[in-house]
C-alpha positions as CSV (number, residue, x, y, z in Angstrom):
1,M,0.0,0.0,0.0
2,V,2.9,2.4,0.7
3,Q,4.0,1.6,-2.9
4,G,0.5,2.7,-4.2
5,H,-1.3,-0.7,-4.5
6,N,-4.9,-1.2,-3.8
7,V,-5.3,-4.1,-1.3
8,V,-8.1,-6.5,-0.3
9,L,-7.5,-8.4,2.9
10,S,-9.8,-11.0,4.4
11,A,-8.7,-12.4,7.7
12,P,-10.4,-13.5,11.0
13,T,-11.1,-11.2,14.0
14,S,-7.9,-10.3,16.1
15,F,-5.7,-11.1,13.1
16,G,-4.4,-7.5,13.0
17,K,-6.2,-6.0,10.0
18,S,-6.7,-2.7,11.7
19,L,-3.0,-2.5,12.6
20,V,-2.3,-2.4,8.9
21,T,-4.4,0.7,8.7
22,D,-2.4,2.2,11.6
23,A,0.8,1.4,9.9
24,V,-0.2,3.1,6.7
25,I,-1.2,6.2,8.7
26,A,2.0,6.1,10.6
27,S,4.0,6.1,7.4
28,G,3.0,9.7,6.9
29,K,2.6,9.3,3.2
30,F,-1.0,10.5,3.1
31,K,-2.3,13.9,4.4
32,N,-6.0,13.0,4.4
33,I,-7.3,9.5,5.0
34,L,-10.8,8.2,5.1
35,V,-11.8,5.2,7.2
36,V,-15.3,4.0,6.5
37,V,-16.9,1.9,9.3
38,P,-20.4,0.4,9.2
39,T,-21.8,1.7,12.5
40,I,-21.6,4.7,14.8
41,A,-20.4,2.5,17.6
42,L,-17.3,1.6,15.5
43,I,-16.7,5.3,14.8
44,D,-16.2,5.8,18.6
45,E,-14.0,2.7,18.9
46,T,-11.8,3.7,16.0
47,R,-11.6,7.3,17.0
48,R,-10.2,6.3,20.4
49,R,-7.7,3.9,18.9
50,L,-6.4,6.4,16.3
51,G,-6.6,9.4,18.7
52,Q,-4.2,7.6,21.2
53,R,-1.7,6.7,18.4
54,F,-1.8,9.8,16.3
55,R,-2.7,12.7,18.5
56,G,-0.7,15.8,17.4
57,R,0.0,14.3,14.0
58,Y,-3.5,14.0,12.6
59,K,-6.9,15.4,13.5
60,I,-9.5,12.7,13.9
61,V,-12.8,13.9,12.2
62,T,-16.0,12.1,13.0
63,H,-18.8,14.7,12.4
64,A,-19.8,16.8,9.4
65,S,-19.7,19.9,11.6
66,Q,-16.0,19.5,12.6
67,E,-13.5,21.8,11.0
68,I,-10.6,20.1,9.3
69,A,-6.9,20.6,9.8
70,E,-3.9,20.3,7.5
71,R,-3.7,16.5,8.1
72,N,-6.9,14.6,8.9
73,V,-8.2,11.1,9.4
74,F,-11.9,11.0,8.7
75,V,-13.7,8.2,10.5
76,L,-17.2,8.1,9.2
77,T,-20.1,5.8,8.4
78,Q,-21.1,5.5,4.7
79,E,-24.0,7.8,5.5
80,R,-21.7,10.5,6.9
81,V,-19.3,10.2,4.0
82,L,-22.1,11.0,1.6
83,E,-23.3,13.9,3.8
84,R,-19.8,15.5,4.1
85,D,-18.5,14.5,0.7
86,V,-14.8,14.3,1.7
87,L,-13.7,12.1,-1.2
88,D,-12.3,15.0,-3.2
89,I,-9.6,15.7,-0.6
90,V,-8.7,12.3,0.7
91,E,-5.9,10.3,-0.8
92,F,-6.4,6.9,0.8
93,V,-9.6,5.1,1.7
94,V,-10.1,2.3,4.1
95,I,-13.4,0.3,4.1
96,D,-13.9,-1.8,7.2
97,E,-16.1,-5.0,6.9
98,F,-16.1,-4.7,3.2
99,Y,-18.2,-7.8,2.8
100,K,-21.2,-5.5,3.6
101,L,-20.9,-4.4,0.0
102,T,-22.8,-7.5,-0.9
103,P,-26.5,-7.0,-0.3
104,G,-28.0,-8.8,2.7
105,R,-31.4,-9.4,4.1
106,D,-31.6,-6.6,6.7
107,D,-29.2,-3.9,5.5
108,G,-30.3,-3.0,2.0
109,D,-30.2,0.8,2.4
110,R,-26.9,0.7,4.2
111,C,-25.4,-1.6,1.6
112,A,-26.6,0.7,-1.2
113,R,-24.9,3.7,0.4
114,L,-21.7,1.8,1.0
115,N,-21.7,0.7,-2.7
116,E,-22.2,4.4,-3.7
117,V,-19.2,5.4,-1.6
118,F,-17.1,2.7,-3.1
119,Y,-18.2,3.5,-6.6
120,R,-17.1,7.1,-6.1
121,V,-13.8,5.9,-4.6
122,V,-13.1,3.7,-7.7
123,K,-14.3,6.3,-10.1
124,A,-12.1,8.9,-8.6
125,K,-9.1,6.4,-8.7
126,K,-8.5,6.8,-5.0
127,Q,-6.2,4.2,-3.4
128,F,-8.1,1.9,-1.2
129,Y,-7.7,-0.8,1.4
130,L,-10.7,-3.2,2.0
131,L,-10.6,-5.3,5.1
132,G,-13.0,-7.8,6.7
133,P,-13.5,-11.5,7.7
134,N,-14.9,-14.5,5.9
135,V,-14.4,-13.5,2.3
136,Q,-13.1,-16.3,0.0
137,G,-12.4,-14.1,-3.0
138,L,-13.6,-11.6,-5.6
139,S,-15.1,-12.4,-8.9
140,E,-12.8,-12.3,-11.9
141,I,-14.6,-9.3,-13.3
142,S,-14.2,-7.4,-10.0
143,H,-10.6,-8.3,-9.8
144,K,-9.9,-6.9,-13.3
145,K,-11.9,-3.7,-12.7
146,L,-10.4,-3.0,-9.3
147,K,-6.8,-3.8,-10.1
148,C,-6.0,-4.8,-6.6
149,K,-3.8,-7.2,-4.7
150,E,-5.8,-9.8,-2.8
151,F,-4.9,-11.6,0.4
152,Y,-7.2,-14.3,2.0
153,E,-6.1,-15.7,5.3
154,D,-7.6,-19.0,6.6
155,Y,-5.8,-18.8,9.9
156,R,-8.1,-18.8,12.9
157,T,-7.2,-17.0,16.1
158,V,-9.9,-19.0,18.0
159,V,-10.2,-22.8,17.8
160,S,-13.6,-24.3,17.9
161,E,-14.2,-28.0,18.7
162,I,-17.7,-29.2,17.9
163,H,-19.1,-32.4,19.5
164,D,-22.5,-33.7,18.5
165,V,-24.3,-35.4,21.4
166,K,-27.3,-37.8,20.9
167,P,-30.2,-36.8,23.0
168,G,-31.1,-40.3,24.2
169,P,-34.5,-41.3,25.5
170,D,-34.7,-38.2,27.8
171,P,-32.8,-35.2,26.4
172,L,-32.9,-33.2,29.6
173,V,-31.3,-36.1,31.5
174,T,-28.6,-36.4,28.9
175,L,-28.0,-32.7,29.0
176,R,-27.8,-32.6,32.8
177,E,-25.3,-35.5,32.7
178,L,-23.3,-33.7,30.1
179,C,-23.1,-30.5,32.1
180,Q,-21.7,-32.4,35.1
181,T,-18.8,-33.6,33.0
182,L,-17.7,-30.3,31.7
183,K,-14.7,-28.5,33.1
184,E,-13.9,-26.0,30.3
185,P,-16.0,-23.0,29.2
186,T,-18.6,-24.5,26.8
187,I,-21.5,-23.4,24.6
188,I,-24.3,-25.9,24.3
189,F,-27.0,-25.5,21.6
190,A,-30.2,-27.3,22.4
191,R,-33.5,-27.4,20.6
192,P,-36.5,-26.7,22.9
193,R,-38.7,-29.7,23.5
194,K,-42.4,-29.5,22.5
195,C,-45.4,-31.0,24.3
196,H,-48.3,-32.7,22.4
197,R,-50.0,-29.3,21.9
198,G,-47.0,-27.9,20.1
199,R,-46.0,-25.5,22.9
200,P,-42.3,-25.6,24.1
201,R,-41.8,-27.2,27.4
202,P,-40.0,-25.2,30.2
203,N,-36.3,-25.4,30.1
204,P,-35.2,-26.0,33.7
205,L,-31.5,-25.5,32.8
206,G,-32.1,-22.1,31.1
207,I,-30.3,-23.2,27.9
208,S,-31.5,-22.1,24.5
């Protein structure tokens, strides 16, 4: 990225994707940087992290009403990007959780706005860094259009061991016996039992 390449990185949580953003900012190559995050909660989290690291070197801008300085890091949701229209002055764009560019069931409007932001980024030929988890790759057409370097990491920072347990003649008895054998932190998924009227029976162990 310091050499001017567009980069797509898919890696699991806690891999260090955000540290790459911090390293690019720390390089001092860019005067104005845009970090697009999906929610307002992530704006605050990102603002605190970047503010601690780059206080005095960059002004962290999170609201449309804030005045800008000579060197700025804009941390905005896709909606705020479109409200403020900072794409003309930024040189480097980071899109966090870029898998949200793909339409989902519950975030159609937000997805459309994020796609509009990314379309403007590509059209203006701004250098970009897309990061997020659980992406296996881009389509061949997207790869050719975006002209980016892609990195897909399968490494997992958290190991999950899954054990299927047969319910037996009385699932609650089986579940109770299982709980008595557990010594490590464990998540148990259990389907609620139903009585003859189709209503779920009470769950005495409080597990859902």
